[in-house]
Wavefront OBJ file of the C-alpha trace (Angstrom):
o trace
v 0.000 0.000 0.000
v 1.402 3.385 -0.981
v 1.641 6.275 1.427
v -1.203 8.068 -0.345
v -3.430 5.023 0.049
v -2.501 4.699 3.730
v -3.463 8.337 4.290
v -6.713 7.745 2.410
v -7.663 4.752 4.553
v -6.740 6.422 7.842
v -8.584 9.652 7.060
v -11.657 7.647 6.068
v -11.744 6.364 9.641
v -11.282 9.859 11.085
v -13.855 11.532 8.839
v -16.522 9.027 7.748
v -18.891 11.833 6.735
v -16.482 13.919 4.619
v -18.302 15.492 1.667
v -18.735 18.697 -0.303
v -19.412 21.628 2.015
v -21.284 23.735 -0.549
v -25.084 23.717 -0.694
v -26.461 23.489 -4.230
v -29.379 22.048 -6.147
v -28.074 21.864 -9.713
v -24.819 21.877 -11.722
v -25.376 25.594 -12.407
v -25.736 26.415 -8.717
v -22.639 24.350 -7.940
v -20.670 26.232 -10.589
v -21.700 29.599 -9.139
v -21.014 28.498 -5.560
v -17.591 27.135 -6.447
v -16.692 30.381 -8.204
v -17.768 32.251 -5.069
v -15.752 29.959 -2.792
v -12.355 31.196 -3.999
v -10.641 32.719 -0.937
v -13.891 32.344 1.008
v -15.274 29.685 3.323
v -18.039 27.305 2.275
v -20.017 28.551 5.265
v -19.914 32.162 4.060
v -20.850 31.097 0.523
v -23.807 29.035 1.752
v -25.026 31.946 3.868
v -25.191 34.136 0.760
v -26.527 31.569 -1.714
v -29.321 30.341 0.561
v -31.472 33.364 -0.286
v -29.846 34.012 -3.667
v -30.876 30.639 -5.094
v -34.405 30.953 -3.750
v -34.903 34.108 -5.798
v -32.616 33.219 -8.698
v -32.444 29.412 -8.927
v -31.196 28.975 -12.490
v -29.382 30.501 -15.445
v -32.532 32.068 -16.877
v -33.140 34.050 -13.696
v -29.452 34.978 -13.295
v -29.452 36.433 -16.804
v -31.953 39.046 -15.626
v -29.393 40.441 -13.164
v -26.913 43.161 -14.018
v -23.303 42.794 -12.934
v -23.905 45.423 -10.262
v -26.947 43.585 -8.946
v -24.991 40.355 -8.676
v -22.293 42.264 -6.818
v -24.786 43.614 -4.294
v -26.197 40.145 -3.633
v -22.754 38.595 -3.002
v -21.263 41.653 -1.314
v -20.510 39.797 1.937
v -18.089 37.472 0.124
v -14.473 38.439 -0.492
v -13.493 39.707 -3.952
v -17.168 40.208 -4.734
v -16.557 42.785 -7.479
v -14.348 40.485 -9.524
v -16.586 37.488 -8.817
v -19.730 39.344 -9.881
v -18.044 40.277 -13.159
v -17.003 36.677 -13.803
v -20.426 35.252 -12.911
v -22.170 37.818 -15.113
v -19.955 36.952 -18.092
v -20.035 33.209 -17.365
v -23.834 33.195 -17.542
v -23.762 34.779 -20.983
v -21.164 32.313 -22.214
v -23.351 29.428 -21.031
v -26.285 30.835 -22.968
v -24.386 31.679 -26.138
v -21.919 28.787 -26.399
v -23.460 25.915 -24.472
v -27.204 26.330 -24.993
v -27.646 27.220 -21.330
v -26.174 23.960 -20.053
v -23.132 23.572 -17.805
v -20.547 21.699 -19.924
v -19.364 18.287 -18.771
v -15.712 18.394 -19.812
v -12.664 20.119 -18.367
v -11.697 22.124 -21.452
v -15.148 23.630 -21.954
v -15.572 24.440 -18.270
v -12.177 26.158 -18.150
v -13.119 28.262 -21.166
v -15.756 30.000 -19.044
v -14.865 33.368 -17.439
v -13.533 32.961 -13.900
v -13.339 29.168 -14.080
v -9.936 27.627 -13.425
v -8.920 24.022 -13.100
v -9.933 23.728 -9.450
v -13.457 25.054 -10.050
v -13.854 22.920 -13.172
v -12.654 19.850 -11.270
v -15.160 20.409 -8.458
v -18.034 20.676 -10.949
v -16.892 17.537 -12.777
v -16.608 15.340 -9.689
v -19.615 16.678 -7.775
v -22.156 17.320 -10.521
v -21.178 14.790 -13.171
v -19.263 12.079 -11.285
v -16.308 12.519 -13.641
v -12.893 11.694 -12.124
v -10.799 14.753 -11.282
v -8.695 15.887 -8.345
v -9.526 19.448 -7.213
v -6.772 21.186 -5.266
v -7.752 24.080 -3.023
v -5.626 25.774 -0.363
v -6.216 22.976 2.156
v -5.346 20.171 -0.260
v -2.284 22.055 -1.510
v -1.017 22.641 2.031
v -1.693 19.133 3.316
v -0.347 17.107 0.417
v 2.964 18.958 0.635
v 3.049 18.991 4.430
v 2.289 15.273 4.766
v 4.701 14.374 1.977
v 2.263 13.179 -0.672
v 3.209 15.766 -3.276
v 5.936 18.300 -3.960
v 4.442 20.375 -6.771
v 4.885 24.138 -6.560
v 1.415 24.884 -7.961
v -2.077 23.512 -7.385
v -2.157 22.077 -10.913
v 1.120 20.220 -10.388
v -0.117 18.804 -7.088
v -3.310 17.680 -8.800
v -1.284 15.891 -11.472
v 0.865 14.204 -8.828
v -2.051 13.014 -6.731
v -3.803 11.529 -9.742
v -0.792 9.258 -10.277
v -0.745 8.093 -6.661
v -4.340 6.971 -6.210
v -6.788 5.041 -8.381
v -9.420 7.224 -10.042
v -12.267 6.052 -7.844
v -10.461 7.400 -4.763
v -9.750 10.901 -6.089
v -13.115 12.414 -5.178
v -13.238 11.260 -1.569
v -9.526 11.932 -0.979
v -10.130 15.544 -1.969
v -12.852 15.854 0.695
v -10.879 13.946 3.317
v -7.918 16.287 2.958
v -10.133 19.383 3.097
v -11.886 18.149 6.231
v -8.577 17.222 7.854
v -7.188 20.643 6.959
v -10.131 22.425 8.548
v -10.421 20.346 11.693
v -6.934 19.086 12.528
v -4.099 19.994 10.166
v -4.761 23.721 10.295
v -2.475 26.250 8.631
v -1.312 27.616 11.961
v -0.667 25.346 14.970
v -1.743 21.987 13.479
v -3.040 19.528 16.091
v -0.427 16.830 15.529
v -1.092 15.307 18.956
v -4.599 14.198 17.913
v -3.877 13.536 14.244
v -4.629 10.060 12.934
v -1.839 10.173 10.353
v 0.900 11.910 12.366
v 3.026 8.744 12.388
v 3.441 8.889 8.595
v 3.511 12.670 8.188
v 6.736 14.389 7.099
v 5.826 17.578 8.957
v 5.347 15.765 12.259
v 8.649 13.917 11.824
v 10.471 17.211 11.266
v 8.851 18.714 14.369
v 9.901 15.733 16.481
v 13.465 15.992 15.216
v 13.591 19.675 16.134
v 12.159 19.027 19.582
v 14.542 16.140 20.145
l 1 2 3 4 5 6 7 8 9 10 11 12 13 14 15 16 17 18 19 20 21 22 23 24 25 26 27 28 29 30 31 32 33 34 35 36 37 38 39 40 41 42 43 44 45 46 47 48 49 50 51 52 53 54 55 56 57 58 59 60 61 62 63 64 65 66 67 68 69 70 71 72 73 74 75 76 77 78 79 80 81 82 83 84 85 86 87 88 89 90 91 92 93 94 95 96 97 98 99 100 101 102 103 104 105 106 107 108 109 110 111 112 113 114 115 116 117 118 119 120 121 122 123 124 125 126 127 128 129 130 131 132 133 134 135 136 137 138 139 140 141 142 143 144 145 146 147 148 149 150 151 152 153 154 155 156 157 158 159 160 161 162 163 164 165 166 167 168 169 170 171 172 173 174 175 176 177 178 179 180 181 182 183 184 185 186 187 188 189 190 191 192 193 194 195 196 197 198 199 200 201 202 203 204 205 206 207 208 209 210 211 212
């Protein structure tokens, strides 16, 4: 069993309920929520989209909003001006190029305004059950800290992780790492003393060496 697979199995025990933290009811809503989640917490995104999706549940209703109106409705989320611009333009691209449907392939998704590989990957795995390995700040930090990847960018880490686990494990591993990053392996002062994978973690080994 590889180190990545060991981490996968151990984290499954620690977080049996790990799943997507965004609330959504359709691929379109997931796309919007994932775009909003950049440099923002899922909790803050859900707080905004709860009322937003009640009033504007689909592309047709979003197309009625101006960029400024979108901005006002997502104002509580960081980078809301840039995000409102991207969402406004993304909606028009969906209508004009994809007949109002969220595309189901990486290349088409990444052609949309404001949609990078991470956002596209989330939509693929969550909405369409298509194998991909999204890398957010938590996954990037943990894979390098634990010693599962060494890539200097999120895309490189994604490529590395996809070679170290079978496709059917990519989706859950993504959620396991995010949950572990939020609850235990935090950016500052990680809780190594209660971590279920500390015995195979490079970071913990380095800390023990320093203390010794």
